[in-house]
C-alpha positions as CSV (number, residue, x, y, z in Angstrom):
1,M,-72.3,-0.3,25.9
2,F,-74.4,2.9,26.4
3,S,-74.7,5.0,29.5
4,T,-78.0,5.1,31.3
5,G,-78.7,8.5,29.7
6,G,-78.0,7.3,26.2
7,F,-79.5,5.6,23.2
8,L,-81.4,2.7,24.7
9,W,-82.9,4.6,27.6
10,S,-83.9,8.0,26.4
11,C,-81.9,9.7,23.7
12,M,-82.3,8.6,20.1
13,P,-79.5,8.7,17.5
14,Q,-79.4,12.0,15.6
15,V,-77.3,10.8,12.6
16,F,-76.7,7.6,10.7
17,L,-74.0,7.1,8.1
18,T,-74.8,4.5,5.4
19,D,-74.1,3.6,1.8
20,N,-77.0,4.2,-0.5
21,D,-78.7,0.9,0.1
22,L,-82.5,1.6,0.5
23,K,-82.8,-1.7,2.5
24,E,-80.8,0.1,5.2
25,R,-81.9,3.7,4.8
26,Q,-85.7,3.2,4.7
27,P,-85.9,1.1,7.9
28,L,-83.6,3.6,9.7
29,Q,-85.8,6.5,8.5
30,T,-88.9,4.7,9.7
31,A,-87.4,3.8,13.1
32,F,-85.7,7.1,13.6
33,P,-87.8,9.7,11.8
34,N,-85.9,12.7,13.4
35,A,-82.5,11.4,12.6
36,R,-80.4,12.6,9.7
37,L,-79.3,10.0,7.2
38,L,-75.9,10.8,5.6
39,L,-74.2,8.9,2.8
40,C,-70.7,7.6,3.3
41,Q,-68.4,9.6,1.1
42,F,-66.3,6.6,0.3
43,H,-69.3,4.8,-1.0
44,V,-70.5,7.9,-3.0
45,L,-67.1,8.1,-4.7
46,K,-67.0,4.4,-5.3
47,A,-70.5,4.6,-6.9
48,V,-69.5,7.5,-9.1
49,W,-66.3,5.7,-10.3
50,S,-68.3,2.5,-11.0
51,W,-71.0,4.6,-12.9
52,L,-68.3,6.3,-15.0
53,C,-66.6,3.0,-15.8
54,N,-69.9,1.3,-16.9
55,S,-69.7,1.1,-20.7
56,H,-73.5,1.6,-20.9
57,H,-73.1,5.2,-19.8
58,N,-70.8,6.1,-22.7
59,V,-68.2,8.0,-20.8
60,N,-65.0,8.0,-22.7
61,K,-62.3,6.1,-20.9
62,N,-59.9,9.1,-21.3
63,D,-62.4,11.4,-19.6
64,R,-63.3,9.3,-16.6
65,Q,-60.5,10.4,-14.3
66,E,-61.1,14.1,-15.0
67,V,-64.8,13.8,-14.3
68,Y,-64.2,11.8,-11.2
69,M,-61.6,14.1,-9.8
70,L,-63.7,17.2,-10.3
71,F,-66.7,15.4,-8.6
72,K,-64.3,14.6,-5.8
73,D,-63.5,18.3,-5.5
74,V,-67.3,19.0,-5.4
75,L,-67.7,16.4,-2.6
76,Y,-64.9,17.9,-0.5
77,A,-65.7,21.6,-1.0
78,S,-65.4,23.6,2.2
79,S,-68.1,26.2,1.6
80,E,-71.5,26.2,-0.2
81,T,-70.1,28.8,-2.7
82,E,-67.1,26.5,-3.5
83,L,-69.5,23.5,-3.8
84,T,-71.6,25.3,-6.3
85,D,-68.6,26.7,-8.2
86,R,-67.0,23.3,-8.5
87,Y,-70.3,21.7,-9.5
88,D,-70.7,24.3,-12.3
89,L,-67.2,23.4,-13.5
90,L,-68.1,19.7,-13.5
91,L,-71.1,20.5,-15.7
92,Q,-68.9,22.4,-18.1
93,L,-66.6,19.5,-18.8
94,T,-67.0,18.3,-22.4
95,A,-67.5,14.7,-21.2
96,V,-70.6,15.9,-19.2
97,V,-71.9,18.5,-21.7
98,E,-72.0,15.9,-24.5
99,N,-73.5,13.1,-22.5
100,D,-77.2,13.3,-21.4
101,R,-76.8,10.4,-19.1
102,C,-73.9,11.9,-17.4
103,R,-75.6,15.3,-16.9
104,S,-78.7,13.5,-15.5
105,Y,-76.6,11.3,-13.2
106,F,-74.8,14.3,-11.6
107,A,-78.1,16.3,-11.4
108,N,-79.6,13.5,-9.4
109,L,-76.5,13.4,-7.1
110,W,-76.7,17.2,-6.8
111,D,-80.3,17.0,-5.6
112,C,-79.2,15.0,-2.6
113,R,-75.9,16.9,-1.9
114,Q,-76.9,17.6,1.7
115,D,-76.5,13.9,2.3
116,W,-72.9,13.6,1.0
117,A,-71.2,16.9,0.6
118,S,-68.6,17.8,3.3
119,V,-69.9,21.3,3.7
120,F,-73.2,20.1,5.1
């Protein structure tokens, strides 16, 4: 499957794409400490939508799509400036401003943006 100069013989993988399952990510990080672990954008978006729809997070049903679509714009931003600008717009949405859990959730996602944002 790999050439004689590849993965099993001398070169190690440089990048892994996973969902956010720590049972996958931690062993990969241990086995390949120099590799970059990226989060699958499909799974990030799926997790955001699931989080928004969870009634325990108190996001109004009528606000969910707007919040989700703006986060999607953040994820697909094509420059760091655009990424930051779109994130700032997300934080200004009434649904986010008025919901501490929502602000905290997106702040945590922002902290690991290098793992999921297209621009990186």
